[in-house]
N, C-alpha and C positions, 0 to 999 in steps of 0.2 A: 504493500500500500504506500502511496506517495502522500506525505504530509506536507502541506503548503505553509504551515504556521506552527509555532510553538507558543502556547499561552503559558506564561510564567506566573506562578502564584507566590506571593510573599506572605510572611506570618505577622510578627509583632510590629512591623512597619505600619500596619493598618491601624494601630492605636496611637500613632504619634501626633494626632491632632493637627494643628496649624503648620507644624514643621514637617508633615509627612512628605511634602513634595521634595524636600531636600534629600530624604532617604531614597525616594523613588528615582530621582535624578542620578544619585550615586549608584543605584542598582543598575540603571540603564547603562551607565558608563562601564560598570564592571562586566556586564554581559557583552558589550561591544568589545571590550578588551579581551575577554575570554575567547571570542570568536575571530580575533583579528587575523590569525594565521590559518584559519580553516578554509578549505576549498569551498567555493560557493559565494553567493551574494546574499547578504542578510541586512534587513532593515529592522532595527531595534527601536521601539518607541513605546510610550505609555499612553493609555487611553481608558478613561472611565475606571480608574483604580485598578487597572490591569496593565501588565507589561507583555508585549508581543514581540516575536521574532518572525518576520515574514521571510520566506526562503524563495529565492529566484534561481531558476536553473537547477542543475544537478548539484548535489551535495552528499556528504557522507553522514548518514543518519547516526550511526554509532559514534562517530567522532564528535558530532555536535552535541549529542546527549551527554557524553562523557565530560565534555568541557562545561556544559551547563550545570552538571551535578556538582561541580567544584566551586560554584559561585555562591559565596556566603550571602544570605538574605533570601534565597529562594527556598521555599518549602515544597513546591510541586512544579513539575515540568509536564505539560500536557501537549502531546502531538495532536495537531488539529487538521482535519480535512475541511477545506473551504468549498462550499457549493454555491453556484449561482442560483438566484431566486427565480425559478421557472414555474412557480406555482406549487401548491401544497401536494397535489397528486405526484408530481415529479419528485418532491422532497421525500415522500414516503418510499418511493422506489430506491432513491439514493441511500436512505438510512437503512433499509433492508439489505442493500448491497454492502454497505459498510459493515453491518453486523455479520454478514456471511463471510466476508473476507477477514475480519478481525478475529473471529472466534470459530475455529474449526470444530471444536467440541461444543455442541449446542445444549448440552445438559447443564445449563446454568440458570441462575435466577437474575433478574434485572429490574430496573426501573428507569424511567425517562424523567429527567429534570430539564425544564426549559426556562430560558431567560429571553424576554423580548425587549431588546433595546430600541428597536424601530417600532414605535407605537402605532404606525399606520398599517402594520401587518394585520390581515383580516382575522386572525385567530389570536386569542390571548394565551398566556403561558400555560395555564391549566389545560386549555383545549389542545394546544400543540402536544403536550405530554401525553394526554389521553389518546389522541388519534394516532400518534406515532407508535405508542405502546401497543395499540390494537393492531397496527400494521405488522409489527414485529411478531406478535403472537400468531397472527394468521399465516405468516410466512414460515415460521418455525414452531410447530406444535409442541416439540419437546422442551422449549423454553418456558420458564415459569416466572410469574411476577412476584417480587418480594419488595415491598416499599420500605421496609424497616432495615433489613440487613442483606441487600442484594450482593451477588457476586460482581455484578457489573452495573455501573451507573452511566447511562448514555446521556451526555450533556448536549443540549441544543441551544445555541445562542443565535438569535435572529438580529443581524446587523444589516449593512448594505448587502452583504452576503450572509449565508447561513454557515455557522461554525459547528462542527460535530466532533466530539472527542469523548473517549470513555476510559482512557488509560492515563494514570497520573504516576509519573516517575518521581520518587522521593528526592528532594533537594537537600542541600547541605545545611539549611537552616541558618540561624544566627542573624547578623547584621552586615550590611555592605561594608567592605574594607575601606577604611579611611574616614568613616563617619564618627569615630571616637578617638581621633588623634593617632599618635605614633609612639611606639615603645622600642627599647633596645633589648634584644634577646641574647643571652649568653649561651651560645650554641657550641656544643661539643659533638664528639662522634658517637655519643651514647644513645640510648633509647629515649630518655626522658625529655631532653631539651627540645627536640623537634616537635614532640607532642605538645609541650607547653606553648611553643610558638603558634602551632595550629589552633589551640584552644583559645588563646587570647585574640588571635586574628579573627576567629569566628565571631567575636563580639564587636567587630567593626574596627579593630585597632590595626593600623599599618605597622609593618615589622621592618626593623633593621637588625643586624646581628653582629656579634663580636666573637671571634674564635681565637683561642690562645694556642699558638704553635710553638714547639720546642725543638727545633733542629739542633744537632743531629740525632737527638734522642727520639724524636718522632719523624716519621718519613713523609715524603711528598705524597705518598699514597694515603696517609692519614689525613692530610690536608684535603686531598681530592675527595675523600669520603665525606668530609664536612660540606664541601661544595655540592656534592651530589645530594646530600640531605637538604641543603638550602634550596636546591632546585625543586625537590619534591614538595617542600612546604610552600614554595612560591606558586605552585599550581593552584593553591587555595588562597594564599595571602597576597598574590601579586608580586611585583618586582621587589627584591630585597638587596640592600647594600650591605655586603659582608666585609667587615673589618678583620683582617688577619694580622694578629699581633705576634711578633717574635718575643716569646716570654722566657727564653732560655737563660739569659743573663740575670734576670730578676729571680728566677727559681734557684739558680746556683748560688746566688748571693744569700738568699734566705736560708738555703740549705747549710751554708757555711757559718752563718752568724746566729741562727735561732735554734732553740730546743727542737729536737726532731719530732717530739710528740705534738708540737704546735705547727708543724710545717703546713699541713692541709689548711688549717684555719687562716694562717697568715697569708699563704699564697692566694686563697680564696678572697681575702680582703683586698689584696692588690688587684685581682681580676675585677672585682666590683668597682674599685676606684677608676681603673682604666676604662671599663665599659661605660661608667657614668660620665667620664670626660667626653667620650664620643657622643653619648646620648644628649648631653647638654648642647654640644656644638651643633648637632643636627636637629634640634628642636623636639627631641623625644620627651615624653611626659612621665616615663618610668622605665624600670628595668624588669625583665622577665627571666625567671630561672625555672629549671625543671625539678626543683627540690620537692621531696616528699618527707614528711616528718618521720624520723627514725630509720630511714632506708639505709643510710650509711653514717659513719661517725661525724661527717661534716654536716649532717642534716638533723641532728638533735635540736631541741628547742633552744638550748644554750648556744649551740654552734650557729644557728640561724640568727640569733640575737647578736652574736659577735660579728657576723658579716653585715648585718643591717647597720651596725654601729658606724660604718664608714660611708654610708650613703645618705645623701640629702633628698634624692628622688625616691618615690615609693617603689617598692620591690613587689612585683606580682608573681605569685607562685600558684598557678592554676591546678597543679597536681598535688597540693599540700596534703590532702586527705586520701589520696588514691593508694590502693594496694598495687604491687608491681604488676600483677596480672591484668588489672584494669588499664594500666598504662600500656602494656603490651597489646591489649585488644585494640586500643585506639591507634597505636603504631602500625598494626597490621591493616587496619581500615584505611589509613592514609598512605600506605605503601612505603613507610620508612623503616620498618622493623628489619627486613632482610639486609638493608644497607647498614643499619646501626650495629648489627652483630658481626660485621666483617672484622677480622682479627688485626686491626691496625690501631695501635694504642695512641692516645692523645696525652697531652701534658698532665692531665689530671690523674692518670694512672701510672705515670713514670716515677714521680717523686712522692710516693705514698709512704708514710711512716709505718713501721711494723705495728706499733701500738699507739695510734693517734688518740689525743685527748678527746673525750666525748662530751665533757661538761666544762668547756673553757670559761675561765674568768676573764671578763673583758679588760679589767685593770691589769691583770697579769699579761695578757696578750699585748696590750699597749706598751708595757715596759719592755717586753721582748722586741717589739718593733723599734724601740729606741736604739737597739744595737745596729740597726740598718742606716742610721742617720748620715753616715759618712758618704755613702754612694747612692742610696736608693732614689733620691730625687732625680739625679742625672739619668739613672737607668730607666726610671719611669718616663721621663720626657723623651728619651731615645726610643723607647718602645712605642710611644704614641706617635712620634714623628715618622718612624719608619714603617708604620702599619701599612699593609697592602690593602687596597680597596678593590673588591671584586663585585661587579654589578651582576646580580642574578636576575635573569629575565623570566 
C-alpha cells in the first residue's frame, strides 16, 4: 500500500496553552531535520493541532518511519492514505479496498471513528462512521464490530481530501529537543552515560558532551567508541558537540600527589570542573552524568556530594534510582549497549584504586587537593585549551 501522508501525533505539547505553538514549531523543525537526508520529497507542516508529512514521489517507507520514531515529542506516527472526494459511494469502495489490503486476516474486531473538518460535507461524523462501518461488515462477514476494545480503529478525516488510517506506530514521546535549553553530558565509553544523555534529551534538552581521554593508557579505539556512542545518541538528540579532553597529565599528577584511596573522587572532581568550564562557555544550563546511587564506590551519597561540591551549575542524574538492568534495557532500546560493552577501556577504568574510599569527607578531600596547588592550575588550563572538538551530526 502506498501512503501519501504521515499524520504525527504529539502528547503533552497539547496542554501547553498559549505557548503551544512554540513547541509545535520546534517539533516541525525536528521532523524536517530528521528527514533531511532521506530519499524523497517531504512537506512538513502543522494544521489544526496536527502535524503532517506529505510525501511526493517515491520514498523508503521503512527509513522514514525509523527516522520519525526517533523524534522526541511524537507519541504516534500514522501512515495515511489520501483519497479524492468523489462522493460517498466511491468512498465506501475505497475504504473497503483499504481494509482488504491492510488486513489479510479478517478475523478481527473494528470500529470506525470519523472527524469532519469540512462542515459542508453532506454527512456528519456519526453518519460517516455508521455507513462506512456497515460497508465494511457487508464486504467482510467474518469481521466483527467492537466499539469498546477493537483490534482495529479505522480513522476517517474529511478535509479537502479524505484521510484514512488505522495503524499508529508508537513514537519516542517526550518533548522536542531544544525547547528546554542545553546541558553538558559527561560521556564515557560505558553503558550509563549515553542512556543519561538520551533520557535528558527526551525532555527537550539539547546535548553537548565532554569525554576524558588518557593516551597512551587509552587507545584511539576507545576514543572512537565514544564517538560512535555520541552518534547513536545524536539520532535522538540531534547534533552534539563533543569535547575530547586529554586528561593524562592531570591523572598522573593526582596519582603522584594524592592518597590512592581518594584518586577516583579527586579525578572525578576535576572532570566536573572541566566539563563545567565548557558548559558555561557554550551556554549550557547544567551538567548530566550517568550516576546511579550505590552502583560503584564513586556513586555513594557521600561521593556524589563530594563531586557536587565543585560545581556551580546543577548536576542532572536521570539514572539516580535505576537498577543496572533497567539501564541496560534502555541501552538496548536505543542501540548503545553493544557499543558500550566493547573491550576498550577509558580513563575512568585505568586509574582505579584497589580500595577506593566510599564515604569521602569533603574537608579531607579539599586538603588532599591542596597538594596539587603547584601545577594543577596550569595542567587544567592546558587540558581545556587543547581539547579537541568533534561535531557529531
